[in-house]
C-alpha positions in Angstrom: -5.5 7.5 0.6 -2.3 6.0 -0.6 0.6 5.7 1.8 3.9 7.5 1.6 7.4 6.6 3.0 9.0 9.6 4.7 12.7 10.4 4.8 12.9 8.7 8.2 13.1 5.4 6.2 16.3 3.4 7.1 16.1 1.2 4.0 15.7 -1.9 6.1 14.1 -3.7 3.2 11.1 -5.2 5.2 8.3 -3.3 3.6 8.9 -4.1 -0.1 8.2 -7.8 0.0 5.1 -7.3 2.2 3.2 -5.2 -0.4 0.7 -7.4 -2.3 0.3 -4.8 -5.0 4.1 -4.4 -5.7 3.6 -0.7 -5.0 6.9 -0.3 -3.1 10.3 0.1 -4.7 13.7 1.4 -3.9 14.0 5.0 -5.0 17.2 7.0 -5.3 17.7 7.3 -1.5 14.8 5.6 0.3 11.9 3.3 -0.5 9.0 4.9 -2.3 5.3 3.9 -2.8 3.6 4.2 -6.1 0.2 5.8 -5.3 -1.4 4.3 -8.4 -0.7 0.8 -7.0 -1.2 1.4 -3.3 -4.6 0.3 -1.9 -3.6 0.4 1.7 -3.9 -3.4 1.4 -7.7 -3.1 0.9 -8.8 -6.4 -0.7 -5.8 -8.2 0.8 -5.5 -7.5 4.5 -7.3 -5.5 7.2 -4.3 -3.3 7.8 -1.5 -2.0 5.5 1.2 -4.6 5.8 4.1 -2.2 5.2 2.9 -0.1 8.2 2.7 -3.3 10.3 6.4 -4.3 9.6 8.0 -0.9 9.5 10.4 -0.6 12.5 10.6 3.2 12.4 7.0 4.1 11.8 7.7 6.1 8.7 4.7 5.2 6.5 1.8 7.6 7.1 -1.2 8.4 4.9 -0.3 10.6 1.9 -2.5 13.7 2.1 -1.8 14.3 -1.7 -3.7 11.1 -2.6 -7.0 11.2 -0.7 -9.1 8.1 -1.5 -12.2 6.5 0.1 -12.3 2.9 1.0 -14.6 2.4 -2.0 -12.0 4.1 -4.3 -9.3 1.8 -2.8 -11.5 -1.2 -3.5 -12.0 -0.1 -7.1 -8.2 0.3 -7.5 -7.7 -3.2 -6.0 -10.2 -4.6 -8.6 -8.4 -2.8 -11.4 -5.1 -4.1 -10.3 -6.1 -7.7 -9.5 -9.0 -8.2 -11.9 -12.7 -8.6 -11.0 -13.4 -10.6 -7.8 -16.4 -12.9 -7.8 -19.4 -11.5 -5.8 -19.2 -14.6 -3.5 -15.5 -14.1 -2.7 -14.6 -14.0 1.0 -12.4 -10.8 0.4 -15.5 -8.8 -0.5 
């Protein structure tokens, strides 16, 4: 699944620079996550970095964008380009 930022967001600005896929941007009122770019940090980190740094815990899974780990991995590859088979991130 992609993640979503809820209206509990306090616009603290800590999540946006942590996203390796540049999926987070400031919306009209709060930060938003582009589900076409969010991989829950699959391919980069073991845990979603935005969730790790959020001081108000307002970044849950988005039930509108259900994706398996394999689907997230494929999205990561599409966004980042093919990863060699012997890469340590595989």
